C-alpha positions in Angstrom: -72.4 -4.7 -38.3 -71.5 -3.8 -34.6 -74.5 -6.6 -33.8 -72.7 -9.1 -35.8 -69.2 -8.5 -34.3 -71.0 -8.5 -30.8 -72.6 -11.9 -31.4 -69.8 -13.8 -32.9 -67.7 -12.6 -29.7 -70.6 -14.2 -27.1 -70.5 -17.2 -29.4 -66.7 -17.3 -29.2 -66.6 -16.9 -25.5 -69.3 -19.7 -25.0 -67.7 -22.1 -27.4 -64.0 -21.6 -25.5 -65.8 -21.8 -22.1 -68.1 -25.1 -23.3 -65.7 -27.4 -24.7 -63.6 -29.0 -21.8 -66.2 -30.6 -19.8 -67.5 -32.7 -22.2 -64.3 -33.5 -23.9 -62.6 -34.4 -20.3 -65.7 -36.6 -19.3 -65.8 -38.5 -22.6 -62.4 -39.4 -22.4 -62.9 -40.4 -18.5 -65.8 -42.5 -19.2 -63.7 -44.2 -22.2 -66.2 -43.3 -24.6 -65.2 -43.6 -28.4 -64.4 -40.5 -30.4 -67.7 -41.1 -32.2 -69.6 -41.1 -28.8 -67.8 -37.8 -27.7 -68.9 -36.0 -30.6 -72.7 -36.5 -30.3 -72.2 -35.9 -26.6 -70.6 -32.8 -27.5 -73.7 -31.8 -29.9 -76.1 -33.0 -27.3 -74.2 -30.4 -24.5 -74.0 -27.5 -27.3 -77.8 -27.8 -27.7 -78.1 -27.9 -24.0 -76.2 -24.7 -23.3 -78.2 -22.8 -26.1 -81.6 -23.8 -24.7 -80.5 -23.0 -21.3 -79.2 -19.5 -22.2 -82.5 -18.8 -24.1 -84.6 -20.1 -21.0 -83.0 -18.3 -18.3 -82.5 -14.9 -20.6 -86.0 -15.0 -22.2 -88.0 -16.3 -19.0 -85.9 -16.2 -16.0 -83.1 -14.0 -14.8 -83.5 -12.1 -18.2 -79.2 -11.6 -18.1 -76.7 -11.9 -20.9 -75.4 -14.9 -18.8 -73.6 -17.9 -20.3 -74.7 -21.3 -19.4 -72.3 -24.0 -19.1 -71.6 -27.5 -18.1 -71.6 -27.8 -14.1 -68.6 -28.3 -12.4 -70.5 -30.3 -9.8 -71.8 -32.5 -12.8 -68.3 -32.6 -14.4 -67.3 -33.9 -10.6 -70.3 -36.6 -10.5 -69.4 -37.7 -14.2 -65.9 -38.5 -13.2 -66.8 -39.9 -10.0 -68.7 -42.6 -11.7 -66.2 -43.1 -14.3 -63.9 -44.1 -11.5 -66.8 -46.6 -10.4 -67.1 -47.8 -14.2 -63.2 -48.3 -14.4 -62.7 -50.2 -11.5 -65.8 -52.4 -12.3 -67.8 -51.6 -9.5 -70.6 -50.3 -12.3 -71.3 -51.2 -15.7 -70.9 -48.4 -18.0 -74.4 -48.4 -19.5 -75.6 -48.5 -15.8 -73.8 -45.8 -14.5 -75.0 -43.3 -17.6 -78.9 -44.3 -16.9 -78.3 -43.3 -13.3 -76.4 -40.1 -14.3 -79.5 -39.5 -16.5 -81.9 -40.2 -13.2 -79.9 -38.2 -11.1 -80.4 -34.6 -13.5 -84.1 -35.4 -13.6 -84.6 -35.7 -9.9 -82.1 -32.6 -9.6 -84.4 -30.7 -12.1 -87.4 -31.8 -10.7 -85.9 -30.3 -6.9 -85.5 -26.8 -8.4 -88.8 -26.9 -9.9 -90.3 -27.4 -6.7 -88.3 -24.9 -4.7 -89.1 -22.4 -7.6 -93.0 -23.4 -7.3 -93.2 -23.1 -3.7 -91.4 -19.5 -3.7 -88.2 -20.7 -1.2 -85.5 -19.2 -3.2 -85.6 -15.8 -2.0 -85.2 -16.8 1.5 -82.0 -18.9 0.6 -80.7 -16.1 -1.1 -80.5 -13.9 2.0 -77.6 -16.5 2.9 -75.4 -14.7 0.2 -74.1 -11.8 1.5 -71.1 -10.1 0.2 -68.8 -11.9 2.3 -69.9 -15.3 1.2 -70.1 -13.9 -2.7 -66.7 -12.5 -2.4 -65.3 -15.9 -1.0 -66.9 -17.8 -3.5 -65.2 -15.8 -6.5 -61.5 -16.2 -4.6 -62.0 -19.8 -4.4 -63.5 -20.3 -7.9 -60.4 -18.5 -9.2 -58.3 -20.5 -7.2 -59.7 -23.9 -8.5 -59.8 -23.4 -12.0 -56.1 -21.7 -11.9 -54.7 -25.1 -12.0 -56.6 -26.1 -15.3 -55.7 -22.8 -16.9 -51.9 -23.0 -16.2 -51.8 -26.9 -17.3 -53.8 -25.7 -20.5 -51.5 -22.8 -21.5 -48.2 -25.0 -20.6 -49.8 -27.6 -23.2 -50.0 -30.2 -20.3 -52.0 -33.4 -21.9 -52.5 -31.5 -25.1 -49.9 -33.2 -27.4 -48.1 -34.8 -24.2 -48.2 -35.3 -20.5 -45.7 -33.0 -19.6 -44.9 -29.1 -20.4 -44.5 -28.5 -24.2 -42.6 -25.2 -25.8 -44.7 -26.1 -28.8 -48.0 -25.4 -27.4 -47.1 -23.0 -24.5 -45.1 -20.6 -26.7 -47.9 -19.6 -28.9 -50.4 -20.1 -26.0 -48.6 -17.6 -24.1 -48.4 -15.4 -27.2 -52.4 -15.3 -27.8 -52.6 -14.7 -23.9 -50.3 -11.7 -23.8 -52.5 -10.6 -27.0 -55.8 -11.2 -25.0 -54.5 -8.8 -22.3 -53.3 -6.2 -24.6 -56.0 -5.4 -27.0 -58.7 -4.6 -24.2 -56.2 -1.8 -23.0 -55.7 -0.5 -26.5 -57.2 2.8 -27.6 -59.4 1.5 -31.1 -62.7 0.7 -29.6 -62.9 -1.9 -31.9 -60.1 -3.9 -30.3 -61.0 -3.2 -27.1 -64.6 -4.8 -27.4 -63.6 -7.6 -29.9 -60.8 -8.4 -27.7 -61.5 -12.0 -27.1 -62.8 -12.8 -30.7 -59.9 -11.4 -32.4 -57.4 -12.9 -30.1 -59.2 -16.5 -30.5 -59.1 -16.1 -34.3 -55.4 -15.3 -34.2 -54.5 -18.2 -31.4 -56.4 -20.4 -34.1 -54.6 -19.6 -37.0 -51.3 -19.4 -35.4 -51.9 -23.1 -34.2 -53.0 -24.1 -37.5 -50.0 -22.8 -39.1 -47.6 -24.4 -36.5 -49.2 -27.7 -37.3 -50.6 -28.5 -33.5 -54.2 -27.7 -34.0 -56.4 -31.1 -33.8 -58.0 -32.3 -36.9 -61.5 -31.7 -37.5 -63.3 -35.1 -37.0 -65.2 -36.8 -39.3 -69.1 -36.7 -39.4 -71.6 -39.3 -41.0 -74.4 -36.8 -41.5 -74.9 -33.3 -42.8 -78.0 -32.9 -40.4 -78.8 -34.7 -37.1 -81.4 -33.8 -34.4 -79.7 -35.0 -30.9 -81.0 -38.0 -29.8 -83.3 -38.6 -26.8 -82.1 -40.8 -23.8 -79.1 -42.0 -25.9 -77.8 -43.9 -22.7 -81.2 -45.6 -22.2 -83.8 -44.9 -20.3 -82.8 -43.5 -16.7 -82.1 -46.2 -14.0 -82.8 -46.0 -10.3 -80.3 -46.4 -7.7 -80.5 -45.8 -3.8 -77.6 -43.7 -3.6 -78.9 -41.3 -6.7 -81.7 -39.5 -4.6 -80.0 -38.4 -1.9 -76.8 -37.2 -4.3 -79.2 -35.3 -6.2 -81.1 -33.5 -3.8 -77.3 -32.3 -2.6 -76.2 -31.4 -6.0 -79.3 -29.4 -6.6 -79.0 -27.6 -3.3 -75.3 -26.7 -3.9 -76.1 -25.9 -7.3 -78.7 -23.3 -6.3 -76.0 -22.0 -3.9 -73.6 -21.4 -7.3 -76.8 -20.1 -8.8 -77.3 -17.4 -6.4 -73.8 -16.3 -6.5 -73.1 -16.1 -9.9 -76.3 -14.1 -10.9 -75.3 -11.7 -7.9 -71.9 -11.2 -9.5 -73.0 -10.8 -13.2 -75.9 -8.4 -11.8 -73.7 -5.9 -10.0 -71.1 -6.0 -13.3 -74.2 -5.0 -15.2 -75.0 -2.3 -13.0 -71.7 -0.7 -13.1 -72.2 -0.6 -16.8 -75.3 1.1 -16.9 -77.2 -1.6 -18.1 -81.3 -1.2 -17.1 -82.5 -4.6 -16.0 -85.7 -5.4 -13.8 -84.5 -7.2 -10.5 -84.1 -10.8 -11.1 -86.9 -13.4 -10.1 -85.2 -16.0 -8.6 -88.2 -18.2 -8.1 -88.8 -18.0 -12.1 -84.8 -18.5 -12.3 -85.0 -21.7 -10.1 -88.1 -23.2 -12.4 -86.0 -22.6 -15.3 -82.9 -24.2 -14.3 -85.3 -26.9 -13.4 -86.3 -27.5 -17.0 -82.8 -27.2 -18.2 -81.5 -29.5 -15.4 -84.1 -32.1 -16.7 -83.4 -31.7 -20.2 -79.8 -32.7 -19.5 -81.3 -36.2 -18.5 -83.7 -36.0 -21.4 -80.8 -35.4 -24.0 -78.0 -37.3 -22.0 -75.8 -34.3 -21.9 -74.6 -32.4 -18.8 -76.7 -30.4 -17.0 -76.0 -26.6 -16.7 -75.5 -23.7 -15.0 -74.9 -19.5 -15.1 -71.2 -19.4 -15.5 -69.8 -17.1 -13.1 -67.0 -16.1 -15.4 -69.5 -14.2 -17.4 -68.9 -11.0 -15.2 -65.5 -11.0 -16.2 -66.3 -11.1 -19.8 -68.4 -8.0 -19.5 -65.9 -6.4 -17.7 -63.6 -6.7 -20.4 -65.8 -6.0 -23.2 -68.3 -4.2 -21.8 -71.0 -6.1 -23.8 -74.2 -5.8 -21.5 -76.8 -5.8 -24.5 -79.0 -8.9 -24.5 -79.8 -9.4 -27.9 -76.1 -10.5 -29.2 -76.0 -12.7 -26.3 -79.7 -14.2 -27.4 -78.4 -14.6 -31.2 -75.3 -16.3 -29.7 -77.2 -18.7 -27.8 -79.5 -19.3 -30.7 -76.4 -20.0 -32.7 -75.4 -22.8 -30.1 -78.7 -24.5 -31.0 -78.3 -24.6 -34.7 -74.4 -25.4 -34.6 -75.5 -28.8 -32.4 -78.1 -29.5 -35.3 -75.4 -29.8 -37.8 -72.5 -32.5 -37.1 -69.7 -31.0 -39.6 -70.3 -28.1 -38.0 -69.9 -29.2 -34.3 -66.7 -31.0 -35.7 -65.2 -27.8 -36.6 -65.8 -26.2 -33.2 -65.0 -29.2 -31.4 -61.2 -29.0 -33.3 -60.9 -25.6 -31.5 -56.8 -25.9 -29.6 -57.8 -25.8 -25.6 -54.6 -23.8 -25.2 -56.2 -21.2 -27.4 -59.4 -21.5 -25.3 -57.8 -21.2 -22.1 -55.6 -18.3 -23.2 -58.7 -16.2 -24.5 -60.7 -16.8 -21.4 -57.6 -16.6 -18.7 -58.2 -12.6 -18.4 -62.0 -12.3 -17.7 -61.6 -15.3 -15.2 -58.8 -13.3 -13.6 -61.0 -10.2 -13.4 -63.1 -12.0 -11.3 -60.4 -11.6 -8.5 -61.1 -7.8 -8.7 -64.8 -8.5 -8.1 -63.9 -10.3 -4.9 -62.3 -7.8 -3.6 -64.9 -5.0 -4.5 -67.2 -7.5 -2.3 -64.6 -7.4 0.5 -64.4 -3.7 0.2 -68.0 -3.2 1.0 -67.6 -5.3 4.4 -67.8 -3.2 8.0 -67.7 -6.4 10.2 -63.5 -5.9 10.9 -61.9 -8.7 12.7 -65.0 -11.3 12.8 -64.9 -11.0 8.6 -61.4 -11.1 8.3 -61.6 -14.7 10.5 -64.1 -15.8 8.1 -62.8 -15.3 5.2 -59.4 -17.1 6.4 -61.0 -19.9 7.7 -63.4 -20.3 4.5 -60.2 -20.0 2.3 -57.6 -22.2 4.0 -60.4 -25.1 4.0 -61.5 -24.2 0.3 -58.3 -23.6 -1.2 -56.5 -26.4 1.0 -59.0 -29.2 0.0 -58.1 -28.8 -3.4 -54.6 -30.0 -2.9 -56.2 -33.1 -1.2 -55.7 -36.4 -3.6 -59.1 -38.0 -4.7 -57.8 -41.0 -3.9 -57.7 -40.0 0.3 -61.5 -39.4 0.2 -62.3 -42.4 -2.1 -63.7 -44.5 1.4 -66.2 -41.8 2.3 -69.4 -42.1 2.2 -71.2 -40.9 -1.1 -72.7 -37.4 -0.2 -69.5 -36.3 2.2 -67.3 -37.3 -0.9 -69.0 -34.9 -2.6 -68.9 -32.0 -0.8 -65.1 -32.9 0.2 -64.2 -33.1 -3.3 -65.4 -29.7 -4.3 -63.2 -27.1 -2.7 -65.7 -24.3 -4.0 -68.4 -25.9 -2.5 -66.8 -27.0 0.6 -65.3 -23.4 1.4 -68.6 -21.7 0.5 -70.5 -23.8 2.9 -67.9 -23.1 5.7 -68.4 -19.2 5.1 -72.3 -19.5 5.2 -71.9 -21.4 8.3 -69.7 -19.5 10.3 -71.4 -16.3 8.8 -74.7 -17.0 10.2 -73.3 -18.3 13.6 -71.7 -15.1 14.5 -74.9 -13.1 13.3 -77.1 -15.7 15.5 -74.5 -14.3 18.5 -75.0 -10.9 17.7 -78.6 -11.3 18.0 -78.9 -13.2 20.6 -76.6 -10.6 22.7 -78.4 -7.9 21.4 -82.0 -9.7 22.5 -80.2 -10.2 26.0 -79.0 -6.8 26.6 -82.6 -5.5 25.4 -84.1 -7.6 28.2 -82.0 -6.8 30.7 -82.5 -2.8 30.2 
């Protein structure tokens, strides 16, 4: 029974964190509801398959896979080009398929050459802590808009949605702190079910969309055969390198939390992890879905629930694959009210601020580290407030970085830290030669 509830809790967390991206991208591309539903189906399949590949053959950690924020951003950029008439919908979607295939090939190449270990050395506690703080800052706006009901039933704050959503948030905060072990361990699942029922009783839950078939295999190249474009290669290479940075930072966070929970695990093989990520990203292009990455928020989930065993997570990932094969079941889960989803995963994501502060606590660089943190946070978080329209005229590669505060802040942090370390090494060599 414990295994059953643990599996369902993992499944609830995965679903709550996986619905927003495909729905948002589908609406940005102005896809018909039926196409959004099949897009969601293929994304669910990819999430389950990616998690199984990584948990069984890659990093071997219980770590949720989800649509990558960078791919989300690229999809939205292409949606803007399509809306402006600069690119046809069919061509844009086929170029996105090609981009994921190329990025997958890059991951496979880096993993096969064994270069991931060298790149990993760049991700010090300073970089990891900065990454986590900017990540929470970047997501906080979406969380608050979701909890306030903005964009759910109307474009303004909606008290009909906000009041029950914050009630669910309060419940999700209280349950992990009760004396009952059952309530603590399954707090996210219980809060999600309570919120879903509450929204249904209030008549503000979405209707379950109709499905044409009881069983359907996700299609291959649903958007047509991949299309080459001169700009897609450099864009794919840059995205791949940035996603690799995200991959390493996310794994290090979850690895440390799992160790704190006394979970026995072998050291992560980053080259093998890169190979599995290459396969899953290429599958994103094959299945016309969104490329997936390990999600840092898993660390907050483990911290909140204490669920560090792999078996419940593996079973939940298998459930994601099975759900994707049955459109009526997929349709039921797509009717989960998004404010409820935001409410139940609010606490795990907020917990990552504590993880970031722990990383900073281990630093011994003094004023130098404080300077790097301040500059990185100012640039990373500050860029979140720059309107997308203000950088629309920039070259594609520059726009991709400038449009993502998380990536920009992390890159600034890495460059500054490596610069100061280089200066210190040079000074030591100079002093040694003088002696």
